[in-house]
C-alpha positions, 0 to 999 in steps of 0.5 A: 475630911468627910466623903461623898457620894455621888450617886446614879442621878447626880446628887451627893450624899455623905459616906455610910459605912454601915449601909456597905457594911450591911451589903457586904453581910448580906453578900456573906450570908450563909458562908463559913466565917462571915464576920472575917469576910466582912471585916476584910473586904469592908476595910480594903474597900474604905482604902479606896474611897475618895470625895466623889466616888461613883456608886458605880464605882464604889460597887466595883471597888468591894467587889475587887476586895472580895476578888483579891482574897479568893486565894486566901479563902474560896469563900470570897469568890461566892461574895464577889459572885453575889455582889456583882449580882446585886449591881446587875438586879438593880440595873436590870430589874430596878431597885428592890430593897433587898428584899428577895421576894420583892426582886423575885416579883420584879425579876420576873414582870421586868422579863416581859418588859425587857422582851418587849423592849428588846424587840421593839429596840431592834436586839431581839427577833419580833418572834421573841415576843409572837410565838411564845407566852411570856407570862408562862416563861416568866413564871419559870424563871428561877433566880436563885439558880443564879447562885450555881455561878462562880464569879470568872463564869458570871464575869464572863456572861456578862462581859461577853455574851450578856445583850447589852444597850447602846452604853454597853451594859447589860440588859440582861440578868443570868436568866433573861440570858438563859432564857433568851437563849432557850427561846432564841433556839425554839423558834420552829418547834411545834410548841415552843413555848414548852421546848423553851421551858425544857431547854431553860431547865436545862441551861440555867442548871448548868447541865449543858451550855450552848456555844459561844456564838449561840450564846451571843446571838439565839434569839437576836435578829442575825442569829448566827448560831454556828461556833467554828469554821474551817476554810481552806485557802486555794492557789490563785488570787480570786480565792485568795480575796475571797477568803479575805471576805470570808475570814471578814464575814465569819469573824463579824459572826463571831466565828472562830476560824482555822485557816489551811494555807498549804496549797499557796505556792512558795516565795520565788514560785513563777506567776505564769498570768504576768511572768512574776514572782509569787511572794509566797503565803506570808503577805497573805496570811498577813492581810488575813491577819489584820482583818481578824484584828480589825473585826471583833467577833459579834462586836464582842472580842477581837477576832481569832484565826489559826493557820494551817501549813504542812512541814513539808512546805518550802517557805515552813521556816518562815513560818516558824517565825511567824508568831516571834516578837522580834523581826519586821513586823510585816512578817509576823502575825500579831493576832492569828494562831499558828499549827503544823499540820505533822506527818507520821513520815516526818516522824519516821525520819525523826526517829531515824534521823532522815533528812527532811525535803522541804517542796513547793507545793506549786510543783507538788500539788497533790501531797496536800491531799494524801495521807497514809502510804499514799502520801509516803509513796508520792513523797518519796516519788518527789525527794529523787525528783529533787535529788535528780535535779527535776524540780525547780526547788527545793530545801534538805533539812536533817528532820530532827534538827526541823523537830527541834526548831518547831519544839523551840518555837512552840516553847517560846512563843507557844506556836505552831501548835502540833495537829497529825494529819494521818492519825486525823485523816485514818481515823475520821467517821468521815474521810470518805468525803474528802482529806481533811487539811487541818482542825479548828481554831481550838483543834479540836475539830476535824472535818473535811473541806475544800474550794467549794465548802467551809466546814462548820461545826455547831457547839453544845457542852455537856456539864457532866460535874452536874450530873454526878452526885455522892461520887455516882453518875446520875445516867437518866439525867445524863441522857436526858441533857444529852437529848435535849442538847442533841435537839436544840443542836438540830434546831440551831441548823435550822434557825441559823443564817449563813453569811456564805454559800460556802457554808450553807 
């Protein structure tokens, strides 16, 4: 039976095996064994064809055939990358008839057209047209740098970070993407075109990269460029409600969030305003967990947050169960992550086999603010009060048993992540500004925060491998990358928009 292909305009034509073979051959140019690569990919692709298959589906089938063979030969990854680039070029730039020179020319002219159209459609900031010499920037685009990508990186760029149209198809090639970021972070320069070129040159060579939120929003009409936010939920209903609203706004801005809930009083703790008992941290955490699931980060990916709790909290055993699959869904966090903030005193008690006491934060308000020797002194005072019957509630467990439970949960659910209160605070460069109560979503940023301030981190990542040649680091080149990345981050702070006053 003859198979017909459905083209983009809806017309049908007979399947031409030679055409698909030539397409794969071009993607295999310069590789070690192109004949074997072409034969394998073409054979597997043909097995997936059916009458009426679209050209888009056939492109995907060819790419999938290459990807499925990467485990056999890493060169299949390069083939898949080139095939994906071909589909992007045709979608964004237009039909270039497989002519590299024509593609380069269309790519540059298409960039100027893209900027104009995207500004008119409200996708990009009007300054992207007004403040730049677009002809000069278009001439700087180097399409050959697309060869630096591996398939996973290119796929992530197109799916998560590139500007898209209403049908959610990418409007950018990789080089348009890098130039947009460079331009979006040079608005406040005296010579924005020159600095955009400098930023682009480093970004497009993959010598350093901007953070995820910057990749999504730079150059757009809502430049929410910060990446990570750290907030502390206070023990009053107004601040809990404000924290939920802040989480929704930050998630909309594509931020990753760390949230400390250690200050929330334990379940059963008295609420003096209406003579009732508190429901504890779990129901409020569940509201936040539902909120980040509902609000996608920048419309690109699911919201992400990590709850932090110190393990002396009375409800810590319930906290340990939050990520278990079994149990009441109302008591489980299906989207948010969890992390425990451990003290050196706890680990000392694990080592010595002593007991560990859990308290209601309502009765031990200052423990959350103390670390080091001051924490140890005050914790032991509360232990004495508990044993004397002067605290409303407390729990006493063997420290080793609680640590075992933590490790079992970590093994079975990958949560809670282990973070360390005393080393973080004692070694912090800015510990004079207050106690650090948590890390961020990714557990690599430690900044102080309090009731009135949400900590913010702005990210750029140096690709050290791009600065190594023949096992030697090019220190001059690395210095240039670091200096430009820092300048770009300084500009980011000035250009950034802030969704709450607590961040600014």
